[in-house]
N, C-alpha and C positions, 0 to 999 in steps of 0.2 A: 428450584427457581428458573426458567431458560428462559432465552428470546429468541424469538422467531427467525431472525437475522439479525446482524451487526457487521457492518463494513464502516471503516475509518479510511480516511484517505487525505492527505494534503494536497493540496492543490501545485503541480508541480512547475514551480518558476524558477530560474536563476536566482542564488539563495549569494546576501553580504552576512557578514561578519553583525550577529546582533549586538547595540551598546546598553548602557548602563539603562534601565525604565525605573522610573517611579510611576506612584499615582496623578502625580501632578503632571506629568510629560504625556500620559497615555491615555486612552481611546479605548476601550477591550468592551464590544457586542457580540451578541448571539441574534440569532431570526432563525423560523424555519420555513418549509413550505408550504406547511397548513395557514393558511391565512387568518385562519378563526380559531387557529391551536390546539384543534381536535381530529381528529383522527378514528378508522377501526381498528378492531384485533386485528393485528398481522400487517396491517399499512406500513410502512417505510416510510418514516420522518427524516428527511435532509434537514439539518442543524450549519448552518451558515454562518462561521467565527471569522470576525474582522476587527482588524487592530493596527491604529495608526504608525505601531512601530512593523514597519513592513516584513522584517525579517526575521521578526523574532519567534523563539519558542516558549510555547503552551504545556503546563499538563494540565489533562482532562478526565472526567469521571463523568461515566454514563450512568444511570440508575434508575430504579425506579423508585421514583419521589426521593431521591436522597437518602434512603435506606438501607437495600442491598444493591449493591455493585454489580454492575454488568460487566463494564470495562475500565480499562483505566493506561493510563500511558502519555507519553510525551509526542508532539506534535510539532514539525517544524513549520511553521508560518511561511507562505512563500508570496512576496508581492502584499503581502498582509491581511491573507486568506489559506481557511482551511475548511474543510468538510467532513463533518460527523454524521453518518446514517444510521440509524438503529430502528425497532419493530419491537413493540411487544404481546404476545399472545395471551394477554390476560387483558381484562380492565385495570387503569392505573393509570399513572403521569409516569410520560417519560420523561426527564431532567437529565442535560447538559451543565456541565460546569468547567468553567475553565478557567485556570491565573495564571499570571503572568509574572514571575521574579515571586521574592522568598518573603516572610518578615514581615515589618511596616511597608517597605515597598513593593507588594506585592499587589498587583490587580488583579478582581474576580469579577464574571460575569455569570448569570443564570440564564435558564429557558426551557419553561416546561411545554408537554404537550399533551392535551389531555385524549386517553386512548376508553375507548366508550366509559365516562363519565356517570353515566345513568347505570351503567351497571354492577358500578362498586357496591358494595355489600358490607356493612360491618361483620367484624372477624367474630363476636360474639354475640350471644340472646342476652333480651331481658332473664335476670334470675327468677324463679317460680314466685317467691317470698319477697318481691320489689316494690308491690305494693304494700304489704304487713307493713315491711320495716320502713318507712315511709310514715306511716299508719302513726306508729309508734314515735315516730320523732313529733307528727304532728301533736298528738296528745300529750306529749311532754310539754309542748309549746304550749295548749292550752289551760296547764296547771302556773302558766307562768300570768299574773296579771298586764296586761298591754302597757301599763302608766307612760303613755304619750304625754310628749313633753315638746310645745313647739314657740318660739321667740320671732320673731321679724328683726331682721336686720334692716337695720334705721338709714344705713349707709350707700345702702348696695346704690350702681350706677344703671341701671340697667330700667327696663320700664316696667319691667313684670316686679311683682313681689315677692320678698326675698325671707325663707324661715329657717332658723335652724331648728331641727327634729333631732331626738334622740327616742327610742324603744325601748323595751325592753324584752331582752332574749333568753335562753336558757344559758343555765351553768351561771347563770348572774350576771350575765353582759350584757351591755346596750349597744344597739347599733346606731351612728351616729348618720345623720342624713345632711343633704338640703333641701330644702323644695320650696320649687317656685310655682307662681299660680299668677297666669295670662290677665290683662286687664280685661276688663268687661264683666257680662251677669255670664254666672255659668246657668247649671253644670258643665266643666271640661271633661273630655275626657282626659285620661289620665296614660303617664306611662314611669314602671322603674325603669332605674338606670342603672346598671348593674357595670362597675369600673374592671377593666383592665387589672392585670397583676400588678402587685408591686404595693409599695407602702408612700403612701405620701398625702398630700391634700389635697383634696377631688376638687374640679371645676364642678359647677354648677348647671352645667346643659340647657345655656340660655334658647340655644337653640330649638329646641323644644317647645320653649314657653313662646318664643317670636312665631311657631305652627300651630301653637292653638292647645296646648297640652299643659296643663298641671303635672310638673314633672319633679318625682321624687329622685334624688341621686344619691344612693347608701354609701357611705365607707364601710367595706366589707369586712376589717378589722378588731370592731367596738372600740376605737379609740377616738377620741375628738376634731376637729374639725379648726380649730381655732390657734393651733400649734404656733411657734415656730417652724419654718423647717428645717433644722436640723434636730429637730425632734423626730422626726420622719426617718433621715437620715439613720439616725442613732440608735434605731427601731429596725427599720431595716437593714444594719449592718449584727444587728447585736438579735435581740427575742425572738426578730421575727425572721432572721436568715433561716431560708430552707421552708419554710414556711408549708410550701405544697404537698409536702412528704411528711410532715407532720402525724402522726398517728395513723400512719399506712397499714399496720398489720393488724388492725379492729374499726372495723367499719363504724363503730360506736362512739369511737375517739377520733378518727379520721377530722382533722381541722374543717376539712369542706362541710358537714355536718353542721356545725352550727351556722356556718355562713348561708348554706341553701336555707333554713329554717330561719334565720335572722331577716333572709327576702320574703319567706309566705307571712311573717311579722309584720314588714313594710305593706306589703298588699292590704292587712289586716288598718294599718295608719290611712291607706288613700279611702279604705271604705270607711271609714268611717267621718269622713269630712264630706260636711253640704256640699261643698263646691266640686265636688268630685261627681261625675255621673259613673255610676258604679256598672251601667252593663257597656262601659268602652276604658275597659283597663288593658295595660297592654305590658311587657316586658321588654328590655332591651339593654344591648350589651356587645362590648366589643372583646377579641380572646377570650379573657378569662372569664368577661361578663357575658357573651356571651355562650360559650359551654355553659353558664347557669343561669342564663334565659330558657335554654332549652330545658335543664332539670327543672327549673321555676314553674314553665307552661308545662312538664309533662307531672306535674305533682298537684297543681293549683287550678281545678278548672275556673276560676273567676279570671284568669286571663283568657282574653278576647283576640290576641293577636301578639306576634311578637316580630324583635330584630335578631341576626346574631350574625355578626360579620367577624368573620375569619375566626370561628370559635374554637376555643380549646376545648380540654376535659372529653375529645369526642376519640372513641375507636382505641380502647386504651391498650387492647390488645392485637392491635395490627399488626405488631411486631412480629409476632407465632405466626401469622401468615408473611412474612418478607416484606410488607411495605411498613409504610412509621408509623407508631404509635400518638393519639394525641398532647399535646401537651396536658400534665409537667411528665410526662412518660415514664408510667410508675416502675413500670418492672425494670427499666434502664437505670431508675435510680436508687431501686429499692435496699441493695446497701447489702446490711447482714440480716435483714428483716427475712423471713421464709418465704419464699415465692408462691408458696399457695395459698399464705395468709394474705398479701398484699395481692392475690389476685381475686381472691373474695370481697374484700375492700371495694375492689376497683368495680366492681358488677355493679354497686348501686349509685357511681357516679360517674357513670362512661352516657355522656352527653347523646352519642349515637343509638344506643340502641332504648334508651329514654323515650329519643326521641318518635318512636312509635307508638307513643299513648297520646301524641299530639295531635287533634283534629282540628284546631284553629291555622288561622292564615299565617303564613310564617314566610321571610325574607331571609336567605341567608347569602352571605359572597363569599367565593374561594378565590384564594391569588396563585394563580400557578408555578412560584416559586419560593412560596412561603415555606421558609426553614423553619417554624415556630409552629405554625398552626399547618400541618400538610394537607394541600387541598385532597387528598384521597381520603382523610382523616373527615373533611368536614364533607366530603360528597357522600362518606357513609351515615353518616346522620341527616342529611338532606333526603336520601333514598327513600328513610324509614319513616317521611315524615309525614302523615296521614290525612291533611288537610290542605287547602289550595297553599302553594307554596311557587315562590321565585328565589331561583337561583342568580345571583350574580357573578361571572366567569370572567376572572380579570387575568388573561394571560399579561405575565411579566410584571405583575406585583408580588410583591415580596408579604410581610407581616404588617399589613397597611392598611388604610382605607380606601374605599374607590372613591374618584370623582361624585361627588353630590353627596355624601354622606349626610351630613350636617344641612342639607336642601330638600333634595329626591328624598333620603329616606325616609324621613318623617312624613310629608305628604303622603307617601305609598302607607306608613304605620296609619294614616287617619282614614283614607281611603279604606283600608283593612277593616278597623272600628266601624264604619259605615256601611259595611255589606259590601264596596265595591269592589272586592278581589276575586276571581273564581280560576279555579282550574290548575295546571304547572306552567309557568312563566317561564324562559331562560332568556337572560340580558348579555350582551357584552360586553361587559362593563373596562371603564381605563383604571389607571391607577392614582389617586385623589390625593395620596402625600397631605393629609390634614389626620394623622391620624391622633393629635392633639386633641379632634375632637370626639375620642374614643367614648 
């Protein structure tokens, strides 16, 4: 991997000896000369580093989306400023990280610029037997009686009606869910909300009900949602610690297989409800939930639209081309497992390649400094989508949600289900810092 041009320059001013610097005392920021944080292959990007500590020294790393390092070193800031210049000779994201200080006292800043992001392609292709693999899974699910169970929650504070729901899944497991139905006469459009990674008691996504949806929020681990908080913390630190890597050497044993099939069973539940308009069913999620939304939409034609905020599970093979792999970075975390077997497993769970099967409207977001679900992995998925598609490009956003995620995104989803979304749309977004709404 080479970089077309790279120049690192500290602005030359008279220097004083830097003092002791802590995070509480210091502001450290990065900007670029690309106003929309986007440029073409070969364009020089000028990053400007500004620090409130006028004559400090910072460590820098310039990289391809945080994966392949292009340059690193130390810069002496003069009057609080330094400039870093670079360019890429291929589509991707040019990212600068600067660090002031060390350990707990360190202050860090990041900035990224997209280089022809619409030309980014997934590192792998869909396996020829992808459809057959998942058809076998769905056939296994069909042999399990759905056993839908529903119970109204009487003491809920919101205007919509809340229910506890559980459904039977493969391997003798159950999926536990919250189900909200808005006030008024149905049938209502419905959305399956899939949560981000972790082990916790899930929220009920009342903002979807406020937007007119019946919303089913699934808890992906097959554990109930009424336990004390410490129960989830204990399981997170114990039995489910490292769950994204359970069974990674066998696609039939991989942990996410049960999760994906459980999501399909949740769609079965929505289709069983009289208050649901089954011609308008969507799936939505962030991070892990975004990646799973792409996978589920690629497998279930009953899904008519989807949203995927900073989706995980995308472009697992990206690191083989010098750019990041999608969370949970299966190859990097393969441990003692045989690499060939891990690569076989991840081929069936790659949301970027699965996106090539999706023809319904989709809205996706990418944070330009996301260090969990790197933007290049997101763009690999977005560029494979075959239907109407909208991408929200968010410079300065990490692993977060863009502004309006709890309001504008449900409205977009309603428009998509009502046939009002067409073509390709690019939105310049802003960070929303409302990750609790994932």
